[in-house]
N, C-alpha and C positions, 0 to 999 in steps of 0.2 A: 503492500499502498505505500502511496504516495500523497502529497498534498500539495496541489499545484492554483496558482492564485492568477487571477486574469485582472490583466490590466484593462485600462477604458483604450480602446485601439480609435485610431483617426479616420472617424469614416465618411470624411469628407477632405479635402483639398485645404488644408490651411486650419483646420478645426483646431483648437486647443481646450476649449472645456466642454463640458456639455450636464444637463441636471437630469437627473434620476427623476423618468416622470413617474413608472409603477413598477415593482417588481413583479414578475410572473412564475420564482420561486422564493424559498423560504429554509432556513437553516433544519438541516436535516432530509431534506426530499433526495429523490435519487434523479439525474438527470441525464437526458442520452445527448450523444454530439448533435449539435446544430437543433436543439430545443432552446426556443426563445427563453433567455434568462429575465431581459429587460428591455423596458422600452425608455430611449433616452432621448430628449429634446436639444436640438443643434441650435444653431443661430439662422438654419434655414429649413429644417423638419423635421419631425419626429423617425427616429429609427430603432427600429428590432436588434437586439444585439443575441447573435448566436452562439450556444457555447461551442467551443473547440473542444471538451473534453467531457466523457463519462464518468459519472460517480455520484459521489454524496456531497452537496453541498454544506460546507463547515459551517461559514460565517459569512454575512454581508456585511461589507466595511463600507459602506454609504447607504443612505436613508433615502426614502423618497422625497423628492423638492430639492436635494442638495445638488450643490452644485460640484462638479469633480475634474480635476486638471485631466487632459491625456496625458495617458501613461503611471497615472494613480491606479493601485487596487482598489475594485470593485467585489470583489468577493474571492471566496477559495475555496474548491473541488477537491475531495478528496477519491483518488481514484484508483483503479485494480494496477495498473503499471502504468509506464511510459506511453505518452500517445501524442502518435504523429502530431507533429505540428505546437506541442505543448511547451516549445519552447521559442514564440511567436505568436505576437498579438491576434486576436481573432481578425479575420477577413472580415472588412466591411460589408455588409448584407446588402444583398441583393435586393432589387424594387418586387413589391408582389408578383408573383405569376399570373398573369391575366388568366381572365376565368371565362368563358363562352359565353358559359348558361348566363350569368351575374347580367354579362353584357349585352345578353340579347333579352334579358327581361327586362334589366332596366335602360333599355337605350332610350328611352320616350322621360327617362322618371326626373334625369337632372337636366338642368337650364347650362348652357357651355357657351359663358360670354356671350350673350343672344339678344336682343332686342325682338325676338320673334313676339312679345305681348303686341307689338304694334299692329300685328298681322290680325291675331283673333281676339283683339281688345283685353289683352294679357299685359301686365309687366314681368319680367323675369329676373332673375338675379344674378350677378358678376359672378362667374366662372369660379369654381370651386367654394363658391359664397357659403356658409352654413349659417342661419338666422339665429347666430346665437349659442347656438348646440354646442356641444363637446363633439370631438372627432369621436365616432364610435365605432364597432365591429361590422361585418356586413350582417354575421348571425347574431338575429334577436331572440328576445327570450318572449314567450308569448306572454300577454296579460290580458284580463279580461275586460279590460276595454281599449281601444284602438290608441295605439301610443303615437303620439305626435309626430309626423316624420321631421328626418332630418335632412332630407334631399331640398335644394333650394326649391322655393315654393312662388306659383305666378297666380296674380288675381285670377279668380277663376271666371272662364270665358261663359256665355250664358248657357245654363244647363240645356241638353239636346233634347228632344223629346224621344220618350221611354217607346221602345218596339216589345217591351214583355208580353208574353201573351195575355189575352185579358184573364185575371183572377175572379174567384167568387169574391160576391157580394160581403162587403165587412158588415158587422154588427155597428147599429148606429154608434154604441156607444166607442167602441173601437175605432171607426170613424173619427170620430170627435177628438179623441184622445191622440190619433194621428196628425189632426190638424192643428192640434194646441202645441205638439211637438216642432212642427214645421216652422209656427209660427216663433220659437225661441232662437233666437241668432245662435247658431252654430249645432244645432240641435236636429238631427237626422231623421228619415222617419222609420219607423218601427220596421222591422226584419218581416218581410216577405215570407207565405209558407211555399211558396216556390221554390225547389232545388236551383241552387247555386252551380250555371253554367259558365264555366271557366276553364280556359287551356291552361298547363302546368306553369307555363311562362307567367304567364298573368298570375296563377295564385301566388307563385314565388315574387314576381313586384308586388304585391299587396302585403307577402309578410314581411320584405325587406322596406317598406314603407308604415310600418304599423297598421296598415287598412284592414277592418275586418270585412270579409266580404258578404257577408251578410245585412250589413247596412248601405251596401253600395245599390244604387239604381243602373240595373245593363239598360244599355241602349244596344244591343246588337241585334240584327234583324232575326235571329232566331231566339232572341231572349237570353243569348249569352254577356257575361260581362267584358267590355273590352279593358284594353291597356288605357285606353281616354279616360274610360269611368272610373279606373282607380286612381289615375293622375290626379283628376276633377277633385274627387270626394277629397284628396291627401293635401292637396290647394286648398281649398276649401277651410278644412279643419286649421293651418297653417293660417291663414286669413284672419280668422276669428281669435287664435292665439295672440297675431301680432296686433290684432285691435287692445288688447290689454295694455292699459297702464300702469307700469310696477309700480308699487308703494315703497317710497322711504322709509326706512324702520327708525330706531332711536342712534343708531350709528349717521354721525354729518359728515364726515369723511373718510376715504377709504385711499389707505396707503398701498402701491405696488412697486416692487422689485424693476426694473428696469433692465431686461435680461432676453434672453432667446428670440425670437422673430421681430419682436419690439424692440429690440436695442440695437438689431442687426439692420434695418431698417431705417432706424430714425440716423447711425450713423451712414449709409448709403444715401440718405437725402439729403445731408447737412452735406455731403462731400459733393455730390451732382450740383447741388445750386452752387455751392463757395467755387467749384473749379470751373461747371462748364458756365459759359455765359449762353444762356438760354432766348432761342428767339419762337416767337408761337405764332402759326397762321392758322387762318379758321376759314370754312366755304359751306356754304348749304346745300343740297344736295337731294335732288328728285330720285329716292329709292323705290319707288313705284314699281320698276320694271325688277329689281332684285329680288322686293318681298312676291312678287308672282313667281319669278326663275326658284326659288325658296320652296314654294307650295309645289311647283310640277317636280321639283327634286322628291319631295316628302312623297308625294305621290309614285314616284319609279319603284317599279320591283327589285331595282338596281340599289338600291339607296335602302330598302326594307332593311329596318331593325336597327338605323345609323341616325342619330340625333341631326338633324340640319335644321341650322339657323342663318341667318343675315350675317353672323359673324364668317361663316367658313366662306361667303362672295367675299367680305373684306380685308379676309386673309390671302385670297389668292390675289387679289385685287392688288394688295399690299407688296406681295411678292414679286408680280406684275411690272409695276412700278418701280420696285428696288434694282430690275437689269436694267430700267429705261436710264436711274438716276441710282447709277452703285456706290457715290457717294454718302446715301443716306447710310449704307450696310458697312460701313468701315469703326477703325477703333483709334483713338486718337494715345498718343502720349508725346509730352515735350519735344523729346527726338525723333522720332517718326511718325507716320499713320499708316494703317494698313486698310486696304477696301477687299472685301473679302468677296467671294465670287460662291457663295455659298448663305442659304437663311436659315438660322437657327431661330426660329420663331415665338417669342416671347409672348407670355398670355399673364397679364396680372392676374390676381387670384387673391382675393380678399375672402380669407377664410376664418376660420374663430379665434385662432391664435396669431392671426396680423394678417399681413400682406406680404403676398411669395410671388416673386417670376419664373414659374417654370417654364421650360422652353422645349420646343418639338426639332427636333436632331433634323438637319437637311429637310426642312420641309418644302424646301424648294421644285424637290426631284417627286412630291408624292402626287398622284394623280387625285380628283377632288373628294373621289369614295374616300381612299387612303386617310389624307386631311382630315376630313368628317369623323373619324373613327379615332385618330390619334388626338384631337380636342377631347372626344368625349372620355378617352382613357386616360388625360390629365386631367379632367373634371374630376375624374370619380379619386384619381389619388391624392390631389390640393384637399378636397375635402373633407374627405380621410384623414388628411394627417400622414398621408405614406410615399410623397412625393422625395423621389430618393436623390443626393445630393449631386448624382450626374447630371440631373434634368436643370439644377440651380444655376450650370456654370456654362459659360460661353454662347450664352446669348447674344443675336447680333442687330435684333430689333425686334420691338415690344408694342403689343397693342393694351389700351385699357378699353374695356365698354363701361363709360359711367354713364350711359342710356339707359341700363336695366334698372338704374334709382332712378329713372325721371328725368335726370337733367341733360340739358341740351349740349351744354359744350363745358368745358371746363380748360385749365393750364398745365396738361402733364407734366409731372418732371420725369425727365430722363433718366434710364436705369443706369446705375454706373459701368462701366467698360463700353455702352454703346453711344451712338452720336444721333438717334433720333425715335421718337416716339410717338404714335397716332392715339388719337382719343375717339370712341366711338360714341356720338350721341344718342339721345332716344328719337327711335323711328313714330311717326305719330303723321295724324291727317293734318294739311294745313293749308290754307287757301294758296296755289299757285297759277303762275302765269305759264300755260299749256297749251302748244300750237293756239296762240292770240286770244285764247280765253283763261279767264281767274276759274279754274275747278279743283278740287278737292283732291292733293294729292298726300301720299305717303313721304316725307319729308325728312331729313335727320343733317345736322353738323358734324362736319369730321374737324378736329382740331389737330397740330403736327406739333410737337416742337422738337426743335435740333440745337444740334452743340455748333454755337455761330463760329469759334476758331477754325470749324471744317468743314459745315455746311452753309455757304451761303445763299442771300434772298431766293437768287434766280433757281438756284438747284430745288431749295426746300420748296417754292409754289411749283414749279413743274412736278416734283412728286407728288402733293397733294393734288394737284388736279388731275396727272392719270388717275389716281385713287378715286377720284371722283367722277372720273368717267366712265370707269368699269361699273361702279354703284348706280350708276344712270343705265349703264348699259350692260349687261353680264354677260350679254351674247356674244359679246367682242373675246370673252375668255376664252370659247371655242375654235376662234381663229388661228 
């Protein structure tokens, strides 16, 4: 028997410290090789640390909430003998493997930096944004009442007419009770006696969103519950939850340590604002055809099971405009600047832990379908706090979608290491001069900030005009 001490490894480039978020083991537990020991929070993400040894946990050297320097011991394990790799720090954990069943079941469950709400009368939320909920695992415990969804919520679209086969007439008392329940905000109709008809992916989606299928009104042609039915029910529950106003208690002030993502964000924003001279441009765009194009893609069998949003079109427009104006996809140092002939597309994500900017590697080489999948998967990881450190490095250009919060425009701050960032405002009906007539059109405002040390005004203007051109006529992407 021998005792091995496990040091906190550097799971990301340049990591110096991390906070122990939660322990998955305790003294006396038997652990297997690669079993998760704990979750740590770095300045970029939450990472699971696997065990490099097999054996029994002897002692934990750090408590939950404690910040530990890289290289310090965090626990000891009694092993049966020498273990390969026992002399080396644990390898950096890999990102969670893709779960096809999960992805298919939740393809429409989460918004991905989208202003899709403008199409359906709904508002979305920023990519990776959880409405104040803490990151959770995908597997959820069943409860007697439907749990509030942790997926991003939209203001519900008008309820669709039900196609449920006619049910037997209810007793007057029951009908009255149901009417009274419907009159209360946030209440749901009493469960019907009809059997629940739902495909396995829909049942899994409902389970993951904490939705009780017996409380969902189906709209399928054969009386089945559809994906939209489940999502609409979850959205309604979230809307009523968000209308609740928190009550202040007796504590007049709260103090929180500046650490983790908040500390990293603060340092990055200060560095960016006081290092790179920002210049910001704005333009209003008729996005009606983009919204129509998104609607056609959603109906296409080729995009079945994939989340499609206006962000997808804007992302492709950005990469098209970068090819025409490569200087906005560069990096600056006082000695030299580097123009990059590839795009690692960053998407600003407001998560419960703070703002992060994961990026999609080599997004320029992806098809529209591949890009849609990449955005969706990035969203799930960011919202669940599972963004790997590799996705936080080497971005070349960033998009931030403030429109999901109902904002028309803003002045985005450049992500450090880059020289440009695009802000996408809300897409909504506005009066617009179209074909010499004032008509209601779906209009958005694009704003972009650039590092004026490298990007001149004419280059910035041409880039933003090119993005606007594609948003106005997305068919040009097919040329």
